[in-house]
C-alpha positions in Angstrom: 0.0 0.0 0.0 1.2 3.5 -0.7 1.3 6.6 1.4 -2.3 7.7 1.9 -2.0 11.2 0.3 -2.0 12.5 -3.3 1.1 14.4 -4.4 0.3 18.1 -4.8 2.9 18.9 -7.5 5.2 16.9 -9.7 8.2 17.7 -11.9 10.5 15.7 -14.2 14.1 16.9 -13.9 17.0 16.2 -16.2 20.4 16.9 -14.7 23.4 16.9 -17.0 26.7 17.6 -15.2 28.7 17.2 -18.4 26.6 19.7 -20.4 26.1 21.9 -17.3 22.3 21.9 -17.8 19.3 21.2 -15.7 15.7 21.1 -17.2 12.7 21.4 -14.9 9.4 20.2 -16.4 6.1 20.5 -14.4 3.4 17.9 -14.7 -0.2 18.9 -13.8 -1.5 16.9 -10.9 -4.9 16.5 -12.6 -3.4 15.0 -15.7 -5.6 12.1 -17.0 -3.6 8.9 -17.1 -4.5 5.2 -17.6 -3.2 3.3 -14.6 -4.0 -0.1 -15.9 -5.6 -2.2 -13.2 -6.5 1.0 -11.3 -8.3 2.5 -14.3 -8.2 6.1 -15.5 -7.0 8.4 -12.8 -5.6 11.8 -12.1 -1.7 11.6 -12.0 -1.5 12.6 -8.4 -3.5 9.4 -7.4 -0.3 7.4 -8.1 1.2 8.4 -4.7 -1.8 7.3 -2.8 -1.9 4.0 -4.7 1.8 3.1 -4.5 3.8 5.8 -2.8 7.0 7.2 -4.4 7.9 4.1 -6.4 4.5 3.9 -8.2 4.6 7.7 -8.8 8.1 7.3 -10.4 6.9 4.4 -12.5 3.8 6.3 -13.7 5.6 9.5 -14.4 8.4 7.6 -16.3 5.7 6.0 -18.5 4.0 9.4 -19.1 7.2 11.2 -19.9 8.7 8.3 -22.0 12.1 8.5 -20.1 13.7 6.3 -17.5 13.9 7.9 -14.1 16.8 7.2 -11.9 16.2 9.2 -8.7 13.5 10.9 -6.8 13.2 13.7 -4.3 10.0 14.2 -2.2 9.5 17.6 -0.5 6.7 18.3 1.9 5.6 22.0 2.0 6.8 22.5 5.6 10.2 21.1 4.6 10.3 23.6 1.7 10.0 26.3 4.3 12.9 24.8 6.3 15.1 24.6 3.2 14.6 28.3 2.3 15.1 29.4 5.9 18.3 27.3 6.2 19.6 29.1 3.2 18.8 32.5 4.7 16.1 33.3 2.0 16.1 33.1 -1.8 16.0 35.7 -4.5 12.8 35.4 -6.7 11.3 37.6 -9.4 7.6 37.3 -8.4 5.6 37.6 -11.6 2.4 39.1 -10.2 1.2 40.6 -6.9 -1.2 38.5 -4.8 -2.6 38.1 -1.3 -2.8 34.6 0.1 -6.0 33.8 2.1 -4.6 30.6 3.5 -1.4 32.2 4.9 -2.4 35.9 5.2 0.8 36.7 3.3 1.0 39.4 0.5 3.7 39.4 -2.1 4.4 42.3 -4.5 5.5 41.6 -8.1 9.2 42.0 -8.8 12.6 40.9 -7.7 12.8 40.3 -3.9 14.2 38.0 -1.2 11.7 35.6 0.2 12.0 33.9 3.6 10.5 30.4 4.2 6.9 31.5 5.0 6.9 33.8 1.9 8.4 31.0 -0.4 5.8 28.6 0.9 2.9 31.1 0.2 4.4 31.6 -3.3 4.7 27.8 -3.9 1.1 27.1 -2.8 -0.9 30.0 -4.2 -3.4 29.0 -7.0 -6.6 30.9 -6.1 -5.3 34.5 -6.2 -3.3 34.2 -9.4 -4.5 34.5 -13.0 -3.5 31.0 -14.2 -4.2 29.1 -11.0 -2.4 25.8 -10.9 -0.3 26.7 -13.9 1.0 29.8 -12.1 1.7 27.7 -9.1 3.7 25.2 -11.1 5.8 28.1 -12.5 6.3 29.5 -9.1 7.6 26.1 -7.8 10.1 25.9 -10.7 11.3 29.4 -9.9 11.8 28.4 -6.3 13.9 25.4 -7.2 16.0 27.5 -9.5 16.5 30.1 -6.8 17.5 27.4 -4.2 20.0 25.9 -6.6 21.5 29.4 -7.4 21.8 30.2 -3.7 23.5 26.9 -3.0 25.9 27.4 -5.9 26.7 30.9 -4.7 28.2 29.5 -1.5 32.0 29.0 -1.3 33.4 25.5 -2.1 34.1 24.9 1.6 30.5 25.9 2.6 28.7 23.7 0.0 29.1 20.3 1.6 27.6 21.4 4.9 24.9 23.4 3.2 23.9 20.4 1.1 24.0 18.1 4.0 21.6 20.3 6.1 19.2 20.7 3.1 19.2 16.9 2.5 17.8 16.5 6.0 14.8 18.5 5.0 13.8 16.3 2.1 13.2 12.5 1.3 15.3 11.2 -1.5 17.2 8.1 -2.7 20.1 10.3 -3.5 23.1 9.9 -1.1 24.4 13.1 0.5 27.8 12.4 -1.1 26.2 12.3 -4.6 24.4 15.6 -3.9 27.5 17.3 -2.7 29.4 16.0 -5.7 26.7 17.3 -8.1 26.7 20.7 -6.4 30.5 20.9 -6.6 30.6 19.9 -10.3 28.1 22.7 -11.1 29.9 25.2 -8.9 33.0 24.6 -11.0 31.3 24.7 -14.5 28.4 27.1 -14.2 24.9 26.1 -15.0 22.1 26.6 -17.5 18.6 26.0 -16.1 15.5 25.4 -18.4 11.9 25.6 -17.2 8.8 24.2 -18.9 5.4 22.5 -18.3 3.7 19.6 -20.1 1.6 21.0 -23.0 -2.0 20.5 -21.9 -5.7 21.4 -22.0 -8.6 21.0 -19.6 -11.4 18.5 -20.1 -14.4 17.0 -18.3 -15.1 13.3 -18.2 -18.1 11.7 -16.3 -18.5 15.1 -14.4 -14.9 15.2 -13.3 -12.4 17.9 -14.4 -9.1 16.6 -15.7 -6.1 18.0 -17.6 -5.4 16.3 -20.9 -2.0 16.0 -22.5 -1.2 17.3 -26.1 0.8 14.2 -26.9 2.6 15.2 -30.1 3.8 18.4 -28.4 4.6 16.5 -25.2 6.7 13.9 -27.1 8.7 16.6 -28.9 9.2 18.5 -25.7 10.6 15.4 -24.0 12.8 14.7 -27.0 14.3 18.2 -26.6 14.8 17.6 -22.9 16.5 14.3 -23.5 18.8 15.9 -26.1 19.7 18.7 -23.6 17.9 21.4 -25.6 15.6 24.1 -24.3 12.2 22.3 -23.8 10.3 25.4 -24.9 12.3 26.0 -28.1 10.0 24.5 -30.7 12.2 25.7 -33.5 15.2 23.5 -32.3 16.1 20.6 -34.5 15.8 17.3 -32.6 18.9 15.2 -33.1 18.7 11.8 -34.7 18.9 9.6 -31.5 15.9 11.3 -29.9 14.0 11.7 -33.2 
């Protein structure tokens, strides 16, 4: 049996230390997927059915790529990570007031503490694009966390990564995470950000998000080739094509 909760947000991440690139691709939690014996379900049901392992299996099938590691972050842990780093720099796209937390954020570049980052990561009612705005916010937060870690000195990075690793659940070893951080610290880093191309639909009175499969397959081919996922003019190399 899996953990008895549905995952709130999901991302596929490709990390390429040699090419100095990271791609973050958001998947909508309400994406309609065929889960075989469990029938047609929203993507986030995978976690309540079979925990992290079944979620990885389901996402891997949807994305068409093998997934080698996972990181699970609970919202309260996200707050701890940001506070541990002493805040993160984020360019907030639009001003909003969060009913749930009572926190207001102004549009523009600013330093967010843990509570503010959490409000930014969770807000979907007070923003124009709802869940899609929230997915973008979460990718921005991850980018800001990575940038803050890499801005540390080489001697500070191991301790920082070790303390952050205590805030999340992952099958990565701390040694591997430190090694990745130090590799990117030496080489610099390009970060790409995208979301699965999708549309909304209703089926049997339930609201889902459908996948635009041709666009999605092309996006994942670009991701696999180390290209910008959103660059639809990029030529997909032969191996991925």
